[in-house]
matplotlib code that plots the C-alpha trace (Angstrom):
import matplotlib.pyplot as plt

x = [46.8, 43.8, 42.6, 42.6, 39.4, 40.9, 42.1, 40.5, 39.9, 42.4, 42.2, 41.5, 38.5, 37.2, 37.5, 35.7, 32.9, 32.5, 32.5, 29.7, 27.7, 28.1, 27.0, 23.8, 23.0, 23.2, 20.9, 18.4, 18.5, 17.9, 14.9, 13.4, 13.9, 12.3, 9.3, 8.8, 9.2, 6.6, 4.2, 4.6, 4.0, 0.9, -0.4, 0.2, -1.6, -4.5, -4.7, -4.7, -7.6, -9.5, -9.0, -10.4, -13.3, -14.3, -14.4, -16.6, -19.0, -19.4, -20.1, -22.1, -25.5, -25.1, -24.3, -26.7, -29.7, -28.5, -30.9, -28.2, -24.4, -22.4, -19.7, -16.4, -13.6, -11.1, -12.0, -11.1, -7.5, -7.1, -5.3, -8.0, -10.5, -14.2, -17.5, -20.9, -24.1, -27.6, -29.8, -33.2, -35.3, -33.4, -31.9, -28.5, -25.5, -22.4, -19.0, -16.0, -12.5, -9.1, -6.7, -3.1, -3.2, -6.5, -9.9, -12.3, -16.1, -18.5, -22.2, -24.6, -28.2, -28.9, -29.3, -27.1, -23.5, -21.1, -18.6, -15.7, -16.6, -14.3, -13.9, -11.2, -12.3, -8.9, -5.3, -2.4, -4.7, -3.7, -5.2, -4.8, -8.5, -10.3, -13.8, -15.5, -19.2, -21.0, -24.5, -26.1, -28.3, -31.2, -30.3, -28.9, -25.9, -22.8, -19.9, -16.5, -13.9, -10.4, -8.2, -4.6, -3.7, 0.0, 1.4, 4.9, 6.7, 10.4, 12.5, 11.2, 7.8, 6.5, 3.8, 0.4, -2.9, -5.4, -9.0, -12.0, -15.5, -18.5, -21.6, -25.0, -27.3, -30.6, -32.7, -30.9, -31.8, -28.9, -31.0, -31.0, -27.2, -26.7, -29.1, -27.2, -23.8, -23.5, -25.8, -24.3, -21.2, -21.3, -18.9, -16.0, -14.3, -10.8, -10.9]
y = [-49.5, -51.1, -50.2, -52.8, -53.4, -52.1, -48.8, -45.6, -42.2, -39.4, -36.3, -34.2, -36.3, -36.1, -32.3, -32.0, -34.3, -32.4, -29.0, -30.2, -31.6, -28.3, -26.3, -28.4, -28.3, -24.5, -24.3, -26.6, -24.7, -21.4, -22.8, -24.1, -20.8, -18.9, -21.2, -20.5, -16.8, -16.8, -18.8, -16.4, -13.4, -15.0, -15.7, -12.1, -10.7, -13.1, -12.0, -8.3, -8.9, -10.8, -8.0, -5.4, -7.7, -8.1, -4.3, -4.0, -6.7, -5.2, -1.7, -2.5, -3.2, -0.4, 2.4, 1.1, 1.6, 4.9, 7.8, 10.5, 10.7, 13.6, 15.6, 13.8, 15.7, 15.9, 15.6, 18.1, 16.9, 17.7, 14.4, 11.8, 11.6, 11.0, 10.3, 9.5, 8.1, 7.7, 4.7, 6.4, 3.5, 2.9, 6.4, 4.8, 6.9, 5.2, 6.9, 5.7, 7.1, 6.5, 7.0, 6.3, 3.0, 1.8, 2.0, 2.2, 2.3, 3.1, 3.6, 5.5, 6.6, 9.8, 12.7, 11.0, 11.8, 9.2, 7.8, 5.6, 2.2, 2.2, -1.2, -1.8, -2.9, -3.2, -2.4, -1.5, 0.9, 4.4, 7.0, 10.7, 11.1, 8.0, 9.3, 11.3, 12.1, 12.5, 12.0, 9.9, 10.9, 9.5, 12.0, 9.5, 10.2, 8.1, 7.4, 6.5, 4.8, 4.8, 2.6, 1.5, -1.6, -2.6, -6.0, -6.8, -9.5, -10.4, -8.3, -6.5, -8.3, -5.9, -3.8, -2.2, -2.3, 0.5, -0.3, 2.0, 1.1, 3.0, 2.8, 4.3, 5.2, 4.1, 5.9, 9.2, 12.4, 14.2, 17.4, 17.7, 17.3, 20.6, 19.5, 16.2, 17.8, 17.6, 14.6, 12.6, 14.8, 15.2, 12.3, 14.1, 14.8, 13.6, 11.0]
z = [-29.8, -28.3, -24.8, -22.2, -20.2, -17.0, -18.4, -16.8, -18.2, -18.3, -16.1, -19.2, -20.1, -16.6, -16.5, -19.8, -18.7, -15.4, -17.2, -19.6, -16.7, -14.8, -17.8, -18.4, -14.7, -14.7, -17.7, -16.1, -12.8, -14.6, -16.4, -13.2, -11.4, -14.4, -14.3, -10.5, -11.1, -13.9, -11.8, -8.8, -11.1, -12.6, -9.1, -8.0, -11.1, -10.5, -6.8, -7.9, -10.4, -7.7, -5.2, -7.7, -8.6, -5.0, -4.7, -7.8, -6.7, -3.2, -4.5, -7.6, -5.9, -3.3, -5.8, -8.5, -6.2, -4.6, -4.8, -4.6, -4.9, -3.4, -5.2, -4.6, -3.0, -0.1, 3.6, 6.3, 6.3, 2.6, 1.9, 1.8, -1.1, -0.3, -2.0, -0.3, -1.6, -0.1, -0.3, -0.5, 0.7, 4.0, 4.4, 4.8, 4.0, 2.7, 2.5, 0.5, 1.1, -0.2, 2.7, 2.0, 0.0, 1.6, 0.0, 3.0, 3.6, 6.4, 6.8, 9.1, 9.2, 7.3, 9.7, 12.3, 13.1, 11.6, 14.1, 13.1, 11.8, 8.8, 7.1, 4.5, 1.1, -0.5, 0.3, -2.1, -3.9, -5.2, -7.4, -7.9, -8.7, -7.4, -7.6, -10.3, -10.9, -14.2, -15.5, -18.3, -21.1, -19.1, -16.3, -13.8, -11.7, -12.5, -10.2, -11.8, -9.6, -11.0, -8.9, -9.4, -7.5, -7.1, -6.6, -5.4, -7.1, -7.2, -9.6, -12.6, -12.5, -9.7, -11.2, -11.1, -12.9, -13.3, -13.4, -13.9, -12.6, -13.8, -11.6, -12.6, -9.7, -11.2, -8.6, -8.8, -10.6, -12.2, -12.7, -8.9, -8.8, -7.0, -4.3, -4.1, -4.0, -0.2, 0.5, 3.4, 3.3, 7.1, 7.3, 5.7, 9.0, 8.0, 10.8]

ax = plt.figure().add_subplot(projection="3d")
ax.plot(x, y, z, "-o")
ax.set_aspect("equal")
plt.show()
């Protein structure tokens, strides 16, 4: 039997067509949502790497030309971790601390009493041992920063990235490390 031009579709054909259309729409929507999620995760990872890169660049010149680095350790509160270094030419003390999830920095003139003035270098930073001191074969002090930065993303993509920075203080003398152990350490007040 031949269909006439004004015949419609049956209810079953309509339901099958709508089901297929719904299935393909769901597949397309899932793919688009996954693309957005992937883009957001990539952006969060890039922001994290950028944040750590800024920390490295800011500290690289300062620590490279330091004349002495103190022994890293806790402050008076026992919770925060500190390290100090001295720029010999300007007699400027710089102190780094990891307080909570903030990496902070302050400076003062050597021999003076430090007072406040903390600036935040990066947030979302954690580490059980953020600062460690060693020396090179050429008897220069080296400061190693081990920082774990976390980024929050939706779902399972939230994560962290641990980065180690190694700075060599070219103007330092590792043979005088015991004398340098407390250089600029007057700032470890825990405030």
